[in-house]
PAVO-849495 format. One record per atom (N, C-alpha, C): residue number from 1; chain; atom name; x, y, z. Coordinates in Angstrom, 2 decimals. Example, Ala and Ser with C-alpha at 12.3 -4.5 7.8 and 13.67 -1.06 7.14 Angstrom:
BEGIN
[1 A N [13.19 -5.69 7.80]]
[1 A CA [12.30 -4.50 7.80]]
[1 A C [13.20 -3.30 7.80]]
[2 A N [12.85 -2.25 7.08]]
[2 A CA [13.67 -1.06 7.14]]
[2 A C [12.90 0.03 7.87]]
# end
This chain:
BEGIN
[1 A N [253.60 -23.68 -166.33]]
[1 A CA [252.55 -23.26 -165.43]]
[1 A C [253.16 -23.07 -164.04]]
[2 A N [252.57 -22.16 -163.27]]
[2 A CA [253.02 -21.85 -161.91]]
[2 A C [251.79 -21.85 -160.99]]
[3 A N [251.93 -22.46 -159.82]]
[3 A CA [250.89 -22.43 -158.81]]
[3 A C [251.23 -21.36 -157.77]]
[4 A N [250.23 -20.65 -157.29]]
[4 A CA [250.43 -19.57 -156.32]]
[4 A C [249.25 -19.56 -155.35]]
[5 A N [249.55 -19.41 -154.07]]
[5 A CA [248.49 -19.31 -153.06]]
[5 A C [249.00 -18.51 -151.87]]
[6 A N [248.13 -17.67 -151.34]]
[6 A CA [248.40 -17.04 -150.05]]
[6 A C [247.25 -17.40 -149.14]]
[7 A N [247.56 -17.61 -147.87]]
[7 A CA [246.55 -18.01 -146.89]]
[7 A C [246.38 -16.90 -145.87]]
[8 A N [245.23 -16.31 -145.88]]
[8 A CA [244.92 -15.25 -144.93]]
[8 A C [244.18 -15.90 -143.76]]
[9 A N [244.87 -15.98 -142.63]]
[9 A CA [244.28 -16.57 -141.43]]
[9 A C [243.45 -15.50 -140.73]]
[10 A N [242.21 -15.85 -140.45]]
[10 A CA [241.26 -14.91 -139.85]]
[10 A C [240.92 -15.38 -138.44]]
[11 A N [240.46 -14.47 -137.58]]
[11 A CA [240.08 -14.86 -136.22]]
[11 A C [239.01 -15.95 -136.23]]
[12 A N [239.00 -16.78 -135.20]]
[12 A CA [238.06 -17.90 -135.11]]
[12 A C [236.60 -17.51 -135.17]]
[13 A N [236.28 -16.29 -134.75]]
[13 A CA [234.89 -15.83 -134.77]]
[13 A C [234.61 -14.90 -135.95]]
[14 A N [235.52 -14.84 -136.92]]
[14 A CA [235.36 -13.96 -138.09]]
[14 A C [234.14 -14.40 -138.89]]
[15 A N [233.33 -13.44 -139.29]]
[15 A CA [232.13 -13.71 -140.09]]
[15 A C [232.55 -13.94 -141.55]]
[16 A N [232.55 -15.19 -142.00]]
[16 A CA [233.01 -15.53 -143.35]]
[16 A C [232.08 -14.98 -144.43]]
[17 A N [230.89 -14.51 -144.06]]
[17 A CA [230.02 -13.87 -145.04]]
[17 A C [230.64 -12.56 -145.55]]
[18 A N [231.55 -11.98 -144.79]]
[18 A CA [232.27 -10.78 -145.26]]
[18 A C [233.12 -11.14 -146.47]]
[19 A N [233.79 -12.29 -146.40]]
[19 A CA [234.60 -12.75 -147.54]]
[19 A C [233.69 -13.14 -148.70]]
[20 A N [232.59 -13.82 -148.40]]
[20 A CA [231.66 -14.20 -149.46]]
[20 A C [231.16 -12.97 -150.21]]
[21 A N [230.82 -11.92 -149.48]]
[21 A CA [230.34 -10.68 -150.11]]
[21 A C [231.46 -10.04 -150.94]]
[22 A N [232.67 -10.02 -150.41]]
[22 A CA [233.82 -9.45 -151.12]]
[22 A C [234.03 -10.15 -152.46]]
[23 A N [233.97 -11.49 -152.43]]
[23 A CA [234.17 -12.26 -153.66]]
[23 A C [232.99 -12.07 -154.62]]
[24 A N [231.78 -12.02 -154.09]]
[24 A CA [230.61 -11.81 -154.95]]
[24 A C [230.72 -10.47 -155.69]]
[25 A N [231.22 -9.45 -155.01]]
[25 A CA [231.33 -8.12 -155.60]]
[25 A C [232.56 -7.96 -156.49]]
[26 A N [233.64 -8.70 -156.21]]
[26 A CA [234.91 -8.45 -156.90]]
[26 A C [235.50 -9.65 -157.63]]
[27 A N [234.97 -10.85 -157.41]]
[27 A CA [235.56 -12.05 -157.98]]
[27 A C [235.69 -12.04 -159.49]]
[28 A N [234.73 -11.45 -160.15]]
[28 A CA [234.76 -11.44 -161.62]]
[28 A C [235.85 -10.53 -162.19]]
[29 A N [236.49 -9.73 -161.34]]
[29 A CA [237.54 -8.84 -161.83]]
[29 A C [238.75 -9.59 -162.37]]
[30 A N [238.93 -10.85 -161.95]]
[30 A CA [240.04 -11.63 -162.50]]
[30 A C [239.58 -12.54 -163.65]]
[31 A N [238.31 -12.52 -164.02]]
[31 A CA [237.86 -13.25 -165.21]]
[31 A C [238.57 -12.64 -166.41]]
[32 A N [239.21 -13.47 -167.21]]
[32 A CA [239.91 -12.98 -168.39]]
[32 A C [241.26 -12.36 -168.11]]
[33 A N [241.78 -12.49 -166.88]]
[33 A CA [243.07 -11.87 -166.53]]
[33 A C [244.18 -12.48 -167.39]]
[34 A N [245.00 -11.63 -168.02]]
[34 A CA [246.06 -12.13 -168.91]]
[34 A C [247.07 -13.02 -168.18]]
[35 A N [247.35 -14.17 -168.77]]
[35 A CA [248.35 -15.08 -168.24]]
[35 A C [247.84 -16.02 -167.16]]
[36 A N [246.59 -15.82 -166.73]]
[36 A CA [245.99 -16.67 -165.70]]
[36 A C [245.29 -17.84 -166.36]]
[37 A N [245.49 -19.03 -165.84]]
[37 A CA [244.70 -20.18 -166.28]]
[37 A C [243.43 -20.22 -165.45]]
[38 A N [243.58 -20.34 -164.10]]
[38 A CA [242.43 -20.32 -163.19]]
[38 A C [242.81 -19.63 -161.89]]
[39 A N [241.83 -18.93 -161.31]]
[39 A CA [241.93 -18.46 -159.94]]
[39 A C [240.71 -19.01 -159.22]]
[40 A N [240.96 -19.74 -158.15]]
[40 A CA [239.88 -20.30 -157.34]]
[40 A C [239.84 -19.53 -156.03]]
[41 A N [238.73 -18.86 -155.78]]
[41 A CA [238.53 -18.12 -154.54]]
[41 A C [238.07 -19.12 -153.48]]
[42 A N [238.94 -19.44 -152.54]]
[42 A CA [238.70 -20.49 -151.58]]
[42 A C [238.57 -19.95 -150.16]]
[43 A N [237.64 -20.53 -149.41]]
[43 A CA [237.56 -20.27 -147.97]]
[43 A C [237.49 -21.60 -147.24]]
[44 A N [237.98 -21.59 -146.03]]
[44 A CA [237.90 -22.74 -145.14]]
[44 A C [237.31 -22.24 -143.84]]
[45 A N [236.25 -22.89 -143.40]]
[45 A CA [235.60 -22.47 -142.17]]
[45 A C [235.91 -23.43 -141.03]]
[46 A N [236.20 -22.85 -139.90]]
[46 A CA [236.51 -23.62 -138.69]]
[46 A C [235.38 -24.60 -138.40]]
[47 A N [235.75 -25.85 -138.17]]
[47 A CA [234.77 -26.87 -137.85]]
[47 A C [234.14 -27.54 -139.06]]
[48 A N [234.19 -26.88 -140.22]]
[48 A CA [233.61 -27.47 -141.43]]
[48 A C [234.71 -28.09 -142.28]]
[49 A N [235.69 -27.29 -142.62]]
[49 A CA [236.76 -27.77 -143.49]]
[49 A C [238.10 -27.90 -142.82]]
[50 A N [238.21 -27.42 -141.60]]
[50 A CA [239.49 -27.47 -140.92]]
[50 A C [239.38 -26.90 -139.52]]
[51 A N [240.51 -26.43 -139.02]]
[51 A CA [240.58 -25.96 -137.64]]
[51 A C [240.71 -24.45 -137.54]]
[52 A N [240.60 -23.76 -138.67]]
[52 A CA [240.76 -22.30 -138.65]]
[52 A C [239.95 -21.67 -139.76]]
[53 A N [239.78 -20.37 -139.65]]
[53 A CA [239.10 -19.58 -140.67]]
[53 A C [240.17 -19.08 -141.66]]
[54 A N [240.00 -19.41 -142.93]]
[54 A CA [240.98 -19.03 -143.95]]
[54 A C [240.31 -18.46 -145.18]]
[55 A N [240.95 -17.47 -145.75]]
[55 A CA [240.67 -17.04 -147.12]]
[55 A C [241.95 -17.36 -147.86]]
[56 A N [241.90 -18.25 -148.85]]
[56 A CA [243.12 -18.80 -149.43]]
[56 A C [243.00 -18.97 -150.95]]
[57 A N [242.98 -17.88 -151.70]]
[57 A CA [242.86 -18.02 -153.16]]
[57 A C [244.01 -18.84 -153.75]]
[58 A N [243.66 -19.68 -154.71]]
[58 A CA [244.62 -20.53 -155.41]]
[58 A C [244.66 -20.09 -156.87]]
[59 A N [245.85 -19.81 -157.35]]
[59 A CA [246.05 -19.36 -158.73]]
[59 A C [246.86 -20.39 -159.50]]
[60 A N [246.49 -20.60 -160.74]]
[60 A CA [247.32 -21.34 -161.68]]
[60 A C [247.61 -20.40 -162.84]]
[61 A N [248.88 -20.09 -163.00]]
[61 A CA [249.32 -19.15 -164.03]]
[61 A C [249.89 -19.92 -165.21]]
[62 A N [249.51 -19.52 -166.42]]
[62 A CA [250.10 -20.11 -167.62]]
[62 A C [251.54 -19.66 -167.79]]
[63 A N [251.80 -18.40 -167.43]]
[63 A CA [253.15 -17.84 -167.58]]
[63 A C [253.45 -16.92 -166.41]]
[64 A N [254.75 -16.78 -166.15]]
[64 A CA [255.17 -15.91 -165.05]]
[64 A C [254.85 -14.44 -165.31]]
[65 A N [254.72 -14.05 -166.57]]
[65 A CA [254.41 -12.65 -166.86]]
[65 A C [253.07 -12.24 -166.25]]
[66 A N [252.06 -13.13 -166.33]]
[66 A CA [250.76 -12.83 -165.74]]
[66 A C [250.84 -12.70 -164.23]]
[67 A N [251.58 -13.61 -163.59]]
[67 A CA [251.75 -13.56 -162.14]]
[67 A C [252.48 -12.29 -161.73]]
[68 A N [253.54 -11.95 -162.46]]
[68 A CA [254.29 -10.72 -162.16]]
[68 A C [253.41 -9.49 -162.32]]
[69 A N [252.60 -9.48 -163.37]]
[69 A CA [251.70 -8.35 -163.61]]
[69 A C [250.68 -8.23 -162.47]]
[70 A N [250.17 -9.36 -161.99]]
[70 A CA [249.22 -9.34 -160.88]]
[70 A C [249.88 -8.83 -159.60]]
[71 A N [251.05 -9.36 -159.26]]
[71 A CA [251.71 -8.99 -158.01]]
[71 A C [252.24 -7.56 -158.02]]
[72 A N [252.86 -7.16 -159.12]]
[72 A CA [253.55 -5.86 -159.15]]
[72 A C [252.82 -4.79 -159.94]]
[73 A N [251.68 -5.14 -160.54]]
[73 A CA [250.93 -4.17 -161.35]]
[73 A C [249.80 -3.49 -160.61]]
[74 A N [249.76 -3.63 -159.28]]
[74 A CA [248.75 -2.93 -158.49]]
[74 A C [247.55 -3.79 -158.07]]
[75 A N [247.39 -4.97 -158.66]]
[75 A CA [246.22 -5.80 -158.35]]
[75 A C [246.32 -6.43 -156.97]]
[76 A N [247.49 -6.90 -156.61]]
[76 A CA [247.70 -7.52 -155.30]]
[76 A C [247.65 -6.49 -154.16]]
[77 A N [247.79 -5.21 -154.50]]
[77 A CA [247.74 -4.15 -153.49]]
[77 A C [246.45 -4.18 -152.67]]
[78 A N [245.35 -4.63 -153.28]]
[78 A CA [244.07 -4.69 -152.55]]
[78 A C [244.14 -5.70 -151.40]]
[79 A N [244.88 -6.78 -151.61]]
[79 A CA [245.06 -7.76 -150.53]]
[79 A C [245.88 -7.13 -149.41]]
[80 A N [246.96 -6.45 -149.77]]
[80 A CA [247.81 -5.80 -148.77]]
[80 A C [247.00 -4.77 -147.98]]
[81 A N [246.21 -3.96 -148.67]]
[81 A CA [245.42 -2.93 -148.00]]
[81 A C [244.35 -3.53 -147.08]]
[82 A N [243.74 -4.63 -147.50]]
[82 A CA [242.65 -5.24 -146.73]]
[82 A C [243.14 -6.16 -145.61]]
[83 A N [244.23 -6.91 -145.86]]
[83 A CA [244.63 -7.96 -144.93]]
[83 A C [246.08 -7.87 -144.48]]
[84 A N [246.82 -6.90 -144.98]]
[84 A CA [248.22 -6.76 -144.61]]
[84 A C [249.13 -7.61 -145.49]]
[85 A N [250.40 -7.55 -145.20]]
[85 A CA [251.43 -8.26 -145.96]]
[85 A C [251.25 -9.76 -145.80]]
[86 A N [251.21 -10.49 -146.90]]
[86 A CA [250.99 -11.93 -146.88]]
[86 A C [252.17 -12.66 -147.52]]
[87 A N [252.48 -13.82 -147.01]]
[87 A CA [253.46 -14.70 -147.63]]
[87 A C [252.78 -15.35 -148.84]]
[88 A N [253.37 -15.22 -150.01]]
[88 A CA [252.81 -15.82 -151.22]]
[88 A C [253.59 -17.10 -151.50]]
[89 A N [252.90 -18.23 -151.43]]
[89 A CA [253.53 -19.52 -151.68]]
[89 A C [253.49 -19.82 -153.17]]
[90 A N [254.63 -20.23 -153.71]]
[90 A CA [254.76 -20.52 -155.13]]
[90 A C [255.17 -21.99 -155.29]]
[91 A N [254.63 -22.65 -156.28]]
[91 A CA [255.00 -24.04 -156.55]]
[91 A C [254.86 -24.36 -158.02]]
[92 A N [255.33 -25.53 -158.35]]
[92 A CA [255.34 -26.01 -159.73]]
[92 A C [254.31 -27.12 -159.85]]
[93 A N [253.39 -27.03 -160.78]]
[93 A CA [252.45 -28.13 -160.96]]
[93 A C [253.16 -29.40 -161.45]]
[94 A N [252.94 -30.49 -160.74]]
[94 A CA [253.45 -31.79 -161.15]]
[94 A C [252.52 -32.37 -162.21]]
[95 A N [251.22 -32.17 -162.00]]
[95 A CA [250.22 -32.50 -163.01]]
[95 A C [248.99 -31.64 -162.75]]
[96 A N [248.21 -31.42 -163.79]]
[96 A CA [246.97 -30.66 -163.70]]
[96 A C [246.00 -31.26 -164.71]]
[97 A N [244.89 -31.78 -164.22]]
[97 A CA [243.87 -32.40 -165.06]]
[97 A C [242.52 -31.82 -164.69]]
[98 A N [241.79 -31.32 -165.68]]
[98 A CA [240.48 -30.74 -165.44]]
[98 A C [239.51 -31.30 -166.47]]
[99 A N [238.31 -31.71 -166.01]]
[99 A CA [237.32 -32.17 -166.98]]
[99 A C [236.36 -31.03 -167.31]]
[100 A N [235.36 -31.33 -168.16]]
[100 A CA [234.46 -30.27 -168.63]]
[100 A C [233.50 -29.78 -167.55]]
[101 A N [233.49 -30.40 -166.37]]
[101 A CA [232.65 -29.93 -165.26]]
[101 A C [233.44 -29.14 -164.22]]
[102 A N [234.72 -28.91 -164.48]]
[102 A CA [235.59 -28.25 -163.50]]
[102 A C [235.04 -26.90 -163.05]]
[103 A N [234.59 -26.07 -163.99]]
[103 A CA [234.15 -24.72 -163.63]]
[103 A C [232.89 -24.71 -162.75]]
[104 A N [232.22 -25.85 -162.64]]
[104 A CA [231.06 -25.94 -161.73]]
[104 A C [231.43 -26.58 -160.39]]
[105 A N [232.70 -26.74 -160.13]]
[105 A CA [233.17 -27.28 -158.84]]
[105 A C [232.79 -26.33 -157.72]]
[106 A N [232.43 -26.90 -156.55]]
[106 A CA [232.04 -26.09 -155.40]]
[106 A C [232.95 -26.32 -154.19]]
[107 A N [233.76 -27.38 -154.23]]
[107 A CA [234.63 -27.71 -153.10]]
[107 A C [235.99 -28.19 -153.58]]
[108 A N [236.97 -28.04 -152.71]]
[108 A CA [238.32 -28.54 -152.98]]
[108 A C [238.81 -29.24 -151.72]]
[109 A N [239.36 -30.43 -151.91]]
[109 A CA [240.03 -31.14 -150.83]]
[109 A C [241.53 -30.99 -151.07]]
[110 A N [242.25 -30.44 -150.09]]
[110 A CA [243.69 -30.31 -150.19]]
[110 A C [244.34 -31.36 -149.29]]
[111 A N [245.17 -32.18 -149.91]]
[111 A CA [245.95 -33.17 -149.18]]
[111 A C [247.41 -32.77 -149.33]]
[112 A N [248.10 -32.63 -148.22]]
[112 A CA [249.51 -32.21 -148.28]]
[112 A C [250.41 -33.35 -147.85]]
[113 A N [251.65 -33.27 -148.29]]
[113 A CA [252.61 -34.28 -147.92]]
[113 A C [254.03 -33.82 -148.15]]
[114 A N [254.95 -34.62 -147.67]]
[114 A CA [256.37 -34.37 -147.85]]
[114 A C [256.93 -35.32 -148.89]]
[115 A N [257.93 -34.86 -149.59]]
[115 A CA [258.68 -35.71 -150.51]]
[115 A C [259.96 -36.06 -149.77]]
[116 A N [260.06 -37.30 -149.38]]
[116 A CA [261.19 -37.76 -148.57]]
[116 A C [262.45 -37.92 -149.42]]
[117 A N [263.60 -37.76 -148.77]]
[117 A CA [264.86 -37.98 -149.50]]
[117 A C [264.93 -39.41 -150.03]]
[118 A N [265.24 -39.52 -151.29]]
[118 A CA [265.36 -40.82 -151.96]]
[118 A C [266.57 -40.77 -152.88]]
[119 A N [267.06 -41.92 -153.25]]
[119 A CA [268.15 -41.98 -154.23]]
[119 A C [267.63 -41.71 -155.64]]
[120 A N [266.31 -41.91 -155.84]]
[120 A CA [265.68 -41.62 -157.12]]
[120 A C [264.29 -41.07 -156.85]]
[121 A N [263.95 -40.01 -157.54]]
[121 A CA [262.62 -39.40 -157.39]]
[121 A C [261.65 -39.88 -158.46]]
[122 A N [262.07 -40.82 -159.29]]
[122 A CA [261.28 -41.22 -160.46]]
[122 A C [259.91 -41.79 -160.11]]
[123 A N [259.72 -42.39 -158.95]]
[123 A CA [258.43 -42.99 -158.57]]
[123 A C [257.48 -42.00 -157.89]]
[124 A N [257.98 -40.85 -157.48]]
[124 A CA [257.15 -39.88 -156.75]]
[124 A C [255.92 -39.45 -157.54]]
[125 A N [256.07 -38.98 -158.80]]
[125 A CA [254.86 -38.57 -159.54]]
[125 A C [253.83 -39.68 -159.67]]
[126 A N [254.27 -40.90 -159.92]]
[126 A CA [253.36 -42.03 -160.06]]
[126 A C [252.64 -42.31 -158.75]]
[127 A N [253.34 -42.26 -157.64]]
[127 A CA [252.72 -42.52 -156.33]]
[127 A C [251.67 -41.47 -155.98]]
[128 A N [251.96 -40.20 -156.25]]
[128 A CA [251.00 -39.13 -155.97]]
[128 A C [249.80 -39.27 -156.90]]
[129 A N [250.04 -39.58 -158.16]]
[129 A CA [248.94 -39.73 -159.12]]
[129 A C [248.03 -40.91 -158.72]]
[130 A N [248.61 -42.00 -158.24]]
[130 A CA [247.80 -43.14 -157.78]]
[130 A C [246.91 -42.74 -156.60]]
[131 A N [247.45 -41.93 -155.69]]
[131 A CA [246.65 -41.44 -154.56]]
[131 A C [245.52 -40.55 -155.09]]
[132 A N [245.81 -39.73 -156.08]]
[132 A CA [244.81 -38.83 -156.65]]
[132 A C [243.70 -39.61 -157.35]]
[133 A N [244.05 -40.67 -158.07]]
[133 A CA [243.06 -41.44 -158.82]]
[133 A C [242.10 -42.19 -157.91]]
[134 A N [242.46 -42.38 -156.66]]
[134 A CA [241.61 -43.11 -155.73]]
[134 A C [240.39 -42.31 -155.28]]
[135 A N [240.38 -41.01 -155.53]]
[135 A CA [239.28 -40.16 -155.07]]
[135 A C [238.12 -40.20 -156.07]]
[136 A N [236.90 -40.15 -155.57]]
[136 A CA [235.69 -40.23 -156.40]]
[136 A C [235.06 -38.85 -156.55]]
[137 A N [234.32 -38.66 -157.65]]
[137 A CA [233.59 -37.42 -157.88]]
[137 A C [234.46 -36.23 -158.21]]
[138 A N [235.61 -36.45 -158.79]]
[138 A CA [236.58 -35.40 -159.08]]
[138 A C [236.25 -34.70 -160.40]]
[139 A N [236.27 -33.37 -160.39]]
[139 A CA [236.10 -32.59 -161.62]]
[139 A C [237.43 -32.02 -162.11]]
[140 A N [238.43 -32.09 -161.26]]
[140 A CA [239.76 -31.63 -161.64]]
[140 A C [240.73 -31.87 -160.49]]
[141 A N [242.00 -31.98 -160.85]]
[141 A CA [243.04 -32.14 -159.84]]
[141 A C [244.30 -31.43 -160.30]]
[142 A N [244.99 -30.87 -159.33]]
[142 A CA [246.31 -30.31 -159.59]]
[142 A C [247.18 -30.63 -158.38]]
[143 A N [248.38 -31.07 -158.67]]
[143 A CA [249.36 -31.33 -157.62]]
[143 A C [250.47 -30.32 -157.80]]
[144 A N [250.69 -29.53 -156.78]]
[144 A CA [251.72 -28.49 -156.81]]
[144 A C [252.79 -28.84 -155.79]]
[145 A N [254.04 -28.83 -156.24]]
[145 A CA [255.13 -29.15 -155.33]]
[145 A C [256.12 -28.00 -155.27]]
[146 A N [256.88 -27.98 -154.19]]
[146 A CA [257.89 -26.96 -153.98]]
[146 A C [259.20 -27.66 -153.66]]
[147 A N [260.15 -27.70 -154.60]]
[147 A CA [261.41 -28.40 -154.33]]
[147 A C [262.30 -27.68 -153.33]]
[148 A N [261.99 -26.44 -153.00]]
[148 A CA [262.73 -25.73 -151.96]]
[148 A C [262.43 -26.33 -150.58]]
[149 A N [261.18 -26.73 -150.39]]
[149 A CA [260.74 -27.29 -149.10]]
[149 A C [260.48 -28.80 -149.20]]
[150 A N [260.47 -29.35 -150.42]]
[150 A CA [260.13 -30.74 -150.69]]
[150 A C [258.79 -31.11 -150.07]]
[151 A N [257.79 -30.27 -150.38]]
[151 A CA [256.41 -30.49 -149.94]]
[151 A C [255.53 -30.44 -151.18]]
[152 A N [254.35 -31.05 -151.08]]
[152 A CA [253.38 -30.97 -152.17]]
[152 A C [251.99 -30.79 -151.59]]
[153 A N [251.12 -30.23 -152.41]]
[153 A CA [249.69 -30.12 -152.12]]
[153 A C [248.94 -30.68 -153.31]]
[154 A N [248.05 -31.63 -153.03]]
[154 A CA [247.18 -32.18 -154.05]]
[154 A C [245.80 -31.57 -153.84]]
[155 A N [245.34 -30.82 -154.82]]
[155 A CA [244.03 -30.17 -154.78]]
[155 A C [243.07 -30.98 -155.64]]
[156 A N [242.02 -31.53 -155.03]]
[156 A CA [241.01 -32.32 -155.74]]
[156 A C [239.71 -31.53 -155.73]]
[157 A N [239.23 -31.17 -156.90]]
[157 A CA [238.04 -30.34 -157.06]]
[157 A C [236.81 -31.24 -157.22]]
[158 A N [235.69 -30.83 -156.58]]
[158 A CA [234.47 -31.63 -156.58]]
[158 A C [233.24 -30.73 -156.57]]
[159 A N [232.13 -31.30 -157.01]]
[159 A CA [230.85 -30.59 -156.94]]
[159 A C [230.20 -30.75 -155.57]]
[160 A N [230.38 -31.92 -154.94]]
[160 A CA [229.78 -32.22 -153.65]]
[160 A C [230.84 -32.12 -152.55]]
[161 A N [230.40 -31.71 -151.37]]
[161 A CA [231.33 -31.57 -150.25]]
[161 A C [231.80 -32.96 -149.80]]
[162 A N [233.11 -33.19 -149.85]]
[162 A CA [233.61 -34.50 -149.44]]
[162 A C [233.69 -34.63 -147.92]]
[163 A N [233.81 -35.85 -147.47]]
[163 A CA [234.05 -36.12 -146.05]]
[163 A C [235.47 -35.71 -145.74]]
[164 A N [235.66 -34.93 -144.69]]
[164 A CA [237.00 -34.47 -144.35]]
[164 A C [237.78 -35.57 -143.66]]
[165 A N [238.96 -35.85 -144.19]]
[165 A CA [239.86 -36.81 -143.57]]
[165 A C [240.82 -36.06 -142.65]]
[166 A N [241.49 -36.79 -141.80]]
[166 A CA [242.38 -36.17 -140.81]]
[166 A C [243.52 -35.38 -141.45]]
[167 A N [244.02 -35.85 -142.57]]
[167 A CA [245.18 -35.21 -143.20]]
[167 A C [244.79 -34.25 -144.32]]
[168 A N [243.54 -33.80 -144.33]]
[168 A CA [243.06 -32.94 -145.42]]
[168 A C [242.44 -31.65 -144.89]]
[169 A N [242.32 -30.70 -145.78]]
[169 A CA [241.58 -29.47 -145.52]]
[169 A C [240.53 -29.36 -146.63]]
[170 A N [239.32 -28.96 -146.27]]
[170 A CA [238.25 -28.79 -147.25]]
[170 A C [237.99 -27.29 -147.40]]
[171 A N [238.01 -26.83 -148.65]]
[171 A CA [237.69 -25.45 -148.98]]
[171 A C [236.36 -25.40 -149.72]]
[172 A N [235.63 -24.34 -149.49]]
[172 A CA [234.48 -24.01 -150.32]]
[172 A C [234.98 -23.08 -151.41]]
[173 A N [234.54 -23.32 -152.63]]
[173 A CA [234.91 -22.46 -153.75]]
[173 A C [233.82 -21.41 -153.91]]
[174 A N [234.20 -20.14 -153.81]]
[174 A CA [233.24 -19.06 -153.95]]
[174 A C [233.12 -18.61 -155.40]]
[175 A N [234.18 -18.73 -156.17]]
[175 A CA [234.19 -18.31 -157.58]]
[175 A C [235.43 -18.90 -158.25]]
[176 A N [235.31 -19.24 -159.51]]
[176 A CA [236.48 -19.64 -160.30]]
[176 A C [236.58 -18.68 -161.48]]
[177 A N [237.70 -17.99 -161.56]]
[177 A CA [237.98 -17.14 -162.72]]
[177 A C [238.81 -17.93 -163.73]]
[178 A N [238.46 -17.79 -164.97]]
[178 A CA [239.24 -18.37 -166.05]]
[178 A C [239.93 -17.23 -166.78]]
[179 A N [241.23 -17.32 -166.89]]
[179 A CA [242.01 -16.25 -167.48]]
[179 A C [242.11 -16.34 -168.99]]
[180 A N [242.97 -15.50 -169.53]]
[180 A CA [243.23 -15.45 -170.97]]
[180 A C [244.73 -15.59 -171.19]]
[181 A N [245.12 -16.21 -172.29]]
[181 A CA [246.56 -16.27 -172.60]]
[181 A C [247.14 -14.86 -172.78]]
[182 A N [248.40 -14.73 -172.44]]
[182 A CA [249.10 -13.45 -172.65]]
[182 A C [249.31 -13.26 -174.14]]
[183 A N [249.33 -12.01 -174.57]]
[183 A CA [249.63 -11.71 -175.97]]
[183 A C [251.07 -12.14 -176.25]]
[184 A N [251.28 -12.76 -177.39]]
[184 A CA [252.61 -13.23 -177.75]]
[184 A C [253.35 -12.12 -178.46]]
[185 A N [254.60 -11.91 -178.07]]
[185 A CA [255.43 -10.89 -178.69]]
[185 A C [255.77 -11.33 -180.11]]
[186 A N [255.56 -10.47 -181.11]]
[186 A CA [255.87 -10.85 -182.50]]
[186 A C [257.35 -10.71 -182.84]]
[187 A N [258.21 -10.70 -181.82]]
[187 A CA [259.65 -10.51 -182.03]]
[187 A C [260.26 -11.60 -182.88]]
# end
């Protein structure tokens, strides 16, 4: 599995209903997308979930073929045309757990952190998982790390809007697309 997210930073006075309308009209286009596990259409509003206006879709890909098809097959072109060239952040899921209420999630709390230099990394997954288990009302969680930067993001999905902590960002989920497995080559 591969995690992917781009963050489109919008002006502080940007009307987020424009993004809501865009997702309402187009969000279902990624329902059933080959190779996609989930795409979560996320927004963060200044003062509610953080300090800036963001449109920040989060993708979980079952295989790189689906991600490559999305990026280079013309689908990502709509983002470029609407918002310009974006940095696409890629990471590896350390763990991903979703319960049967995940698709009805309405909010995501993102907690980020650094993975400090250690002589052994064996305790890192356990420590992050313990932090994740401490949260209440969770419908799903995924921790995505990037060994190039030694950073991680823990995404905790919920039905109710959580209290924002100082080290977190709260996103509203506008839509969750569930993809389809890629066709297997009979080679």
